[in-house]
MARZA-479559 format. One record per residue (C-alpha): residue number from 0; z negated, y, x negated. Coordinates in Angstrom, 3 decimals, m for minus. Example, Ala and Ser with C-alpha at 12.3 -4.5 7.8 and 13.67 -1.06 7.14 Angstrom:
! MARZA-479559
 vexti        Z        Y        X
     0   m7.800   m4.500  m12.300
     1   m7.140   m1.060  m13.670
//
This chain:
! MARZA-479559
 vexti        Z        Y        X
     0 m120.786   66.252 m117.365
     1 m119.447   66.410 m120.968
     2 m117.666   69.597 m121.757
     3 m116.868   71.614 m124.842
     4 m115.945   75.214 m125.593
     5 m112.284   74.629 m124.527
     6 m113.307   74.369 m121.044
     7 m112.907   77.106 m118.352
     8 m115.331   77.675 m115.368
     9 m113.843   79.006 m112.067
    10 m116.498   80.203 m109.549
    11 m116.118   81.252 m105.907
    12 m118.454   84.339 m104.864
    13 m119.743   84.047 m101.344
    14 m121.908   80.997 m101.021
    15 m122.105   80.350 m104.697
    16 m122.964   83.383 m106.592
    17 m124.506   85.463 m103.732
    18 m125.725   84.514 m100.031
    19 m122.741   84.297  m97.811
    20 m123.043   86.474  m94.734
    21 m122.273   84.148  m91.581
    22 m119.271   85.656  m89.621
    23 m119.358   88.700  m91.794
    24 m118.703   90.084  m95.137
    25 m120.782   91.735  m98.121
    26 m119.750   95.421  m97.623
    27 m122.117   97.084 m100.017
    28 m124.570   96.307 m102.794
    29 m127.614   96.365 m100.622
    30 m125.975   93.510  m98.682
    31 m125.448   91.454 m101.918
    32 m128.173   88.945 m102.772
    33 m127.906   86.335 m105.432
    34 m128.287   82.535 m104.387
    35 m131.431   81.039 m105.721
    36 m131.172   80.143 m109.400
    37 m127.848   81.787 m109.924
    38 m128.869   84.124 m112.782
    39 m130.681   81.508 m115.107
    40 m127.665   79.109 m114.087
    41 m125.030   81.668 m115.408
    42 m127.216   82.166 m118.680
    43 m127.073   78.539 m119.421
    44 m123.317   78.335 m118.366
    45 m122.355   81.216 m120.492
    46 m123.457   79.250 m123.476
    47 m121.260   76.155 m122.548
    48 m117.996   77.593 m121.184
    49 m115.652   79.735 m123.256
    50 m114.193   81.344 m120.106
    51 m115.987   81.937 m116.823
    52 m113.814   83.612 m114.028
    53 m114.526   84.427 m110.520
    54 m111.896   83.764 m107.841
    55 m112.735   85.171 m104.420
    56 m110.985   85.601 m101.156
    57 m111.896   89.309  m99.784
    58 m110.188   89.561  m96.451
    59 m112.644   92.541  m95.561
    60 m110.278   94.687  m97.751
    61 m107.186   93.683  m95.827
    62 m109.230   94.365  m92.509
    63 m110.044   97.885  m93.757
    64 m113.646   97.130  m93.823
    65 m114.128   97.628  m97.492
    66 m112.029   99.589 m100.088
    67 m111.009   98.063 m103.402
    68 m113.263  100.587 m104.969
    69 m116.233   99.561 m102.999
    70 m115.561   96.007 m104.081
    71 m115.480   97.232 m107.612
    72 m118.812   98.825 m107.352
    73 m120.380   95.741 m105.819
    74 m118.805   93.626 m108.681
    75 m119.962   96.127 m111.398
    76 m123.543   96.042 m110.253
    77 m123.325   92.150 m109.886
    78 m122.024   91.861 m113.473
    79 m124.711   94.260 m114.690
    80 m127.409   92.110 m113.087
    81 m125.916   88.787 m114.495
    82 m125.623   90.387 m117.887
    83 m129.153   91.536 m118.004
    84 m130.118   87.883 m117.604
    85 m127.906   86.642 m120.354
    86 m124.954   85.299 m118.230
    87 m121.460   86.388 m117.998
    88 m118.261   86.433 m115.964
    89 m115.195   87.189 m118.047
    90 m112.820   88.154 m115.174
    91 m112.871   88.728 m111.599
    92 m109.776   87.872 m109.432
    93 m109.913   88.643 m105.653
    94 m107.405   88.378 m102.858
    95 m107.676   91.222 m100.291
    96 m104.966   89.687  m98.122
    97 m105.581   88.829  m94.479
    98 m102.768   86.269  m94.127
    99 m103.695   82.761  m94.959
   100 m100.176   81.987  m96.441
   101 m100.635   84.864  m99.037
   102  m99.840   83.342 m102.541
   103 m103.132   84.716 m103.863
   104 m105.404   83.423 m101.174
   105 m107.173   80.280 m102.024
   106 m106.150   77.469 m101.575
   107 m103.022   78.857 m102.846
   108 m102.709   79.191 m106.671
   109 m101.986   82.866 m107.067
   110 m105.596   83.599 m108.735
   111 m105.412   80.364 m110.861
   112 m101.979   81.661 m112.308
   113 m103.427   85.101 m112.825
   114 m106.080   83.538 m114.838
   115 m103.608   81.599 m116.610
   116 m101.673   84.646 m117.518
   117 m104.686   86.595 m118.788
   118 m106.117   83.506 m120.713
   119 m102.927   81.485 m121.754
   120 m105.336   79.038 m123.479
   121 m106.730   77.723 m119.972
   122 m106.008   73.930 m119.524
   123 m106.540   73.302 m115.813
   124 m107.332   69.463 m116.770
   125 m110.361   71.038 m118.744
   126 m111.473   73.410 m115.832
   127 m113.981   73.068 m113.147
   128 m113.839   74.802 m109.908
   129 m117.343   75.428 m108.094
   130 m117.000   76.394 m104.496
   131 m118.537   76.201 m100.947
   132 m115.396   75.355  m98.947
   133 m112.819   72.797  m98.681
   134 m110.376   75.625  m99.285
   135 m112.060   76.118 m102.793
   136 m111.931   72.292 m103.281
   137 m108.229   72.118 m102.686
   138 m107.522   75.209 m104.855
   139 m109.134   73.269 m107.846
   140 m107.685   69.890 m107.112
   141 m104.208   71.339 m106.650
   142 m104.428   72.790 m110.171
   143 m105.910   69.505 m111.602
   144 m109.486   70.887 m112.086
   145 m112.707   69.019 m111.519
   146 m114.359   70.148 m108.411
   147 m118.124   70.861 m107.518
   148 m118.997   71.632 m103.888
   149 m121.867   73.610 m103.142
   150 m122.962   72.996  m99.388
   151 m124.463   76.414  m98.856
   152 m122.543   77.306  m95.655
   153 m121.016   73.754  m94.865
   154 m124.035   71.392  m95.372
   155 m122.415   68.812  m92.972
   156 m119.291   68.159  m94.927
   157 m119.345   64.609  m96.015
   158 m119.703   63.320  m99.597
   159 m118.086   61.492 m101.223
   160 m114.902   63.423 m100.113
   161 m111.474   63.096 m101.724
   162 m111.436   67.015 m102.416
   163 m114.846   66.809 m104.236
   164 m115.727   65.302 m107.566
   165 m119.268   66.474 m107.291
   166 m121.786   67.899 m104.898
   167 m124.810   70.197 m106.086
   168 m127.268   71.924 m103.983
   169 m126.388   75.224 m105.942
   170 m125.286   76.638 m109.225
   171 m128.642   75.866 m111.012
   172 m128.163   72.147 m110.175
   173 m124.643   72.295 m111.363
   174 m125.698   73.909 m114.462
   175 m128.215   71.142 m115.299
   176 m125.407   68.602 m115.265
   177 m123.490   70.390 m118.139
   178 m124.233   69.082 m121.517
//
């Protein structure tokens, strides 16, 4: 996959960056575990993309299971670990809302529009969305992004699929496609 420095990478968190907890949430740092190969992958991707943003639905906040401050602590420690291995994430956007119709909840476009407001140079036709759900794929497709599906929690979803441009075992395999 040929890209240049004008491209933006959008990443989902649970199931892409860290192990997703089936029918649950990452509520503290000791529950956060990086997916295999993520740290070297982010090192490589940091050299290729001018912007890397995380877009994550976090219903656990709306449900009162985690505070925004608690999420910030998890993300601070995550960013420190990524940075220590030469990777980076430039901005994190999250949606705490419970309602699936919330404008910021993927697949709705709220977090994409927040990113565009913060980084006006984002061109969605030169952006890649990496996620592990059809909601992530629809989020990317609706903005005109290239989509990459990671089957970490939905291994039975068929490929090819109209919402998926690529399918990779994990972020490391995806990073190896980027020239």
